[in-house]
Residue, then its C-alpha position, 0 to 999 in steps of 0.5 A: m066752517w064757512e058756508t057759501p050763501p045761496p046765489e039768491a041771498l047775494d042777488p035777488n035776481n038769482a032767485t027762483h019761483n018768481n021771487k026776483s023782485r022780493p027784497t031781503s026781509k027786515e028780520c034777515i037784515r036785523r039778524l046780520p052780525r054787526l061789528t062796531i069799529k072805533p078809531n082805535s080798533a085793533v083791526l085798523h092798525d098794523v103792528t110790528i114788534q121788532i126785537v133787537l138783540p145786543p151785539s156780541i164779540d166772536k171768541e174766535d176772531g174777536t169781531m163784533k157780531r150784530p144779530a139780525p133783528i127779529s120781527y113779528n106781526a102783532m095787534v094792539a089791544e082794544f084799550g090803551p093809546i091809539p097808534p102810531y107809537s113806538i116803544k123802545s125798551s128792555i124786556a123782562l120775563a114774567n115768572p111764571i111765564t103766564g104772568a100769574a105771580s108777581s116776580t120777573s127775571h130782572d129789576t122791575t123798578t125800571k120804568h117803561s120796560v116790556l113784560y113778556m108773558e104767554r097766554g094761559g095761566g087762567l088770566t085774561f089778556a086784559t088782566k095780564a096787561l093791567h097786572a103788568q102796569q100795576h105790579y111791574n110798571a111795564k107795558a105788556l107783550i103777550i104772545 
């Protein structure tokens, strides 16, 4: 739950009891949480995943139907190459879907495929990504 800091914490001029000229204590500043942002930090990069489904032929009128692409906002991992980059590939489904075992729903010898996994299964995000690279020769897409 977010708490609103008291006015005197934001501006010493709002302090009561004649404390207007007192600076923030060094101890208070030391305890402020810090976040180190590196050039490849995920917070600096907008990522969109776009899934393009193959066209199909309508059985009734024989016309080619091309489904609209599906787009998702995403984020990159704190490891790996620094964006921008683009990956165009087929998607393999991990089986089980959490990626805890080593089999997929299609040929895993295809290089540069994307392995779709969902969270859970007792594995961390990093373990799933490493598992995808080592066992499937794939990039990981974890939802």
